[in-house]
C-alpha atoms as one frame of an Amber mdcrd trajectory, in Angstrom:
protein
  95.718  85.317  38.927  94.862  88.678  41.350  92.883  90.380  38.456  89.324
  89.106  36.370  89.802  88.962  32.909  86.543  87.885  31.003  86.479  85.334
  27.901  86.612  86.231  24.705  83.636  87.746  23.252  83.515  84.648  20.756
  83.852  81.776  23.469  81.085  83.543  25.597  78.863  83.603  22.221  79.964
  79.805  21.094  78.751  78.623  24.962  75.589  81.144  24.667  74.752  78.776
  21.390  75.388  75.784  23.021  73.502  76.412  25.432  70.762  77.332  22.953
  70.448  74.312  20.813  70.365  71.882  24.075  67.264  73.825  25.525  65.806
  73.114  22.144  66.283  69.857  21.990  65.840  68.775  25.736  64.083  72.438
  27.592  65.469  74.592  30.083  66.594  73.252  33.322  68.970  74.782  36.275
  71.756  73.955  34.445  71.352  75.518  31.285  69.577  78.718  33.827  72.923
  79.106  34.761  75.225  78.784  31.725  72.805  81.293  30.140  73.210  83.938
  32.867  77.160  83.093  32.764  76.850  84.098  29.198  74.864  87.200  29.289
  75.957  88.952  32.658  79.610  90.297  32.665  78.798  90.688  36.480  77.827
  87.108  37.657  81.075  85.939  35.494  83.565  87.646  37.705  81.333  86.701
  40.620  81.647  83.465  39.768  85.152  83.617  39.053  85.742  85.437  43.019
  83.675  82.360  44.228  86.962  80.018  42.443  89.136  82.173  43.444  88.307
  81.949  47.183  87.504  78.005  46.917  91.124  77.408  46.181  92.243  80.089
  48.627  90.321  78.212  51.363  92.079  74.933  49.892  94.998  76.146  50.256
  94.935  77.248  53.798  93.596  74.264  54.817  96.457  72.154  53.169  98.782
  73.704  54.588  97.901  73.549  58.126  97.287  69.923  57.669
């Protein structure tokens, strides 16, 4: 995949609801802050996707040289 395609809005809303429920029960932590940011910021989701793509590309380069 060479182009970022965002998740459907309903899936993002479901995940945000999970985060909110978790935070109500257990409080906020660094993981829930990151998930909340992911759910509410398009640029964050795109950057995270680019990071994962770069990681895969680097691993493929490393494996190809072994």
